[in-house]
C-alpha positions as CSV (number, residue, x, y, z in Angstrom):
1,X,-0.2,-0.1,0.0
2,X,1.6,3.3,-1.0
3,X,1.6,6.1,1.6
4,X,0.0,9.1,0.7
5,X,2.3,11.9,1.2
6,X,1.6,15.0,3.6
7,X,2.3,18.4,4.0
8,X,5.1,19.3,6.1
9,X,5.2,15.6,7.0
10,X,1.7,16.0,9.1
11,X,-1.4,17.8,6.9
12,X,-2.9,16.4,3.8
13,X,-3.0,19.9,2.0
14,X,-2.7,23.3,2.6
15,X,-6.1,23.5,2.1
16,X,-6.7,21.3,5.2
17,X,-10.0,22.8,7.2
18,X,-9.8,22.2,11.1
19,X,-11.3,23.5,14.2
20,X,-9.4,24.4,17.6
21,X,-11.4,24.8,21.0
22,X,-10.2,26.8,23.6
23,X,-11.8,26.8,27.5
24,X,-11.4,29.6,29.8
25,X,-13.1,30.3,33.4
26,X,-14.5,33.0,34.9
27,X,-15.9,33.8,38.3
28,X,-18.8,36.2,38.1
29,X,-22.3,37.1,39.9
30,X,-25.6,38.3,38.6
31,X,-29.1,38.6,38.6
32,X,-32.1,38.6,36.6
33,X,-34.3,41.4,36.8
34,X,-38.0,40.7,37.0
35,X,-37.5,37.1,36.9
36,X,-39.7,35.3,39.6
37,X,-37.5,32.8,41.2
38,X,-34.0,32.2,42.9
39,X,-32.1,33.5,39.8
40,X,-33.9,36.8,40.7
41,X,-31.5,37.3,43.6
42,X,-27.9,38.1,43.1
43,X,-26.0,34.8,42.9
44,X,-22.8,33.7,41.2
45,X,-21.1,31.4,39.0
46,X,-17.9,29.6,37.7
47,X,-18.4,30.5,33.8
48,X,-16.6,28.3,31.5
49,X,-16.1,29.7,28.0
50,X,-15.6,27.5,24.9
51,X,-14.1,29.0,21.8
52,X,-13.9,27.2,18.5
53,X,-12.0,28.7,15.7
54,X,-11.8,27.4,12.2
55,X,-9.2,27.5,9.8
56,X,-6.2,26.2,8.4
57,X,-2.7,25.2,10.1
58,X,-0.4,27.7,9.1
59,X,2.4,26.0,7.4
60,X,5.3,27.8,9.4
61,X,3.8,26.9,12.7
62,X,1.5,24.2,12.0
63,X,-0.9,25.8,14.2
64,X,-4.4,28.1,13.4
65,X,-3.9,30.1,16.1
66,X,-1.1,29.9,19.2
67,X,-3.1,28.9,22.1
68,X,-1.7,31.8,24.1
69,X,-2.6,34.7,21.8
70,X,-6.5,33.2,22.6
71,X,-5.5,33.0,26.0
72,X,-4.6,37.0,25.6
73,X,-7.6,37.9,24.2
74,X,-9.6,36.2,26.7
75,X,-8.2,37.5,29.5
76,X,-9.0,41.2,28.3
77,X,-12.5,39.9,27.4
78,X,-14.1,38.2,30.3
79,X,-15.6,39.8,32.9
80,X,-13.5,37.9,36.1
81,X,-14.9,38.6,39.5
82,X,-17.4,41.3,38.6
83,X,-21.1,41.8,38.7
84,X,-22.2,41.3,35.3
85,X,-25.4,43.6,35.6
86,X,-22.9,46.1,36.0
87,X,-20.1,45.3,33.6
88,X,-19.3,48.2,30.9
89,X,-19.1,45.4,28.2
90,X,-22.7,44.3,29.4
91,X,-24.3,47.6,29.8
92,X,-26.6,47.4,26.9
93,X,-28.3,44.2,27.9
94,X,-30.7,43.9,30.4
95,X,-30.5,39.9,30.9
96,X,-27.1,38.7,31.8
97,X,-27.9,35.2,30.8
98,X,-25.4,32.7,29.2
99,X,-27.4,33.5,26.1
100,X,-26.6,36.8,26.1
101,X,-23.0,36.5,27.3
102,X,-22.3,34.0,24.3
103,X,-23.4,36.6,21.6
104,X,-21.5,39.4,23.2
105,X,-18.2,37.2,23.9
106,X,-19.1,35.8,20.1
107,X,-18.5,39.5,18.6
108,X,-15.8,40.9,20.8
109,X,-13.8,38.1,20.3
110,X,-14.1,37.9,16.4
111,X,-12.5,41.3,16.3
112,X,-9.2,39.0,17.0
113,X,-9.9,35.8,15.3
114,X,-12.1,36.2,12.2
115,X,-12.2,32.5,11.8
116,X,-14.2,32.4,14.8
117,X,-17.1,29.2,14.7
118,X,-18.1,29.1,17.9
119,X,-18.7,30.7,21.6
120,X,-20.3,28.5,24.2
121,X,-21.0,29.9,27.5
122,X,-21.4,27.5,30.4
123,X,-23.1,28.6,33.8
124,X,-22.9,25.2,35.4
125,X,-21.5,21.8,34.5
126,X,-24.9,21.1,32.6
127,X,-26.5,24.5,31.4
128,X,-24.8,25.9,28.6
129,X,-25.7,28.2,25.7
130,X,-24.1,28.5,22.3
131,X,-24.1,31.4,19.5
132,X,-22.9,30.5,15.8
133,X,-22.9,33.5,13.3
134,X,-25.0,32.6,10.7
């Protein structure tokens, strides 16, 4: 059986499309105005944000994006140890939900990474919302 030649010894071609995922966490409090129930009260979460970026690996580095670059951008955006209801990035929204956060974070992150495909925000181990640009 003939072995396939691979690009730079790894990829089949320079057009190989892949996705990478980077996960970050931040701690923040919030409350949902006008909500009847516990979520209407001030409470906090350890939020998890998953960022998915699509692209072709750079032939010089073998990477789509350096994970360190993603980490740096997220550290500047994610509202760690804040009250989400009063954070400047979220000032325009009434309800700081996982849905709202995924949308806002998507467009903030996309400024640095045009290949951004999806942002998922987890408010707990079993509850998340994702934003994918259509």
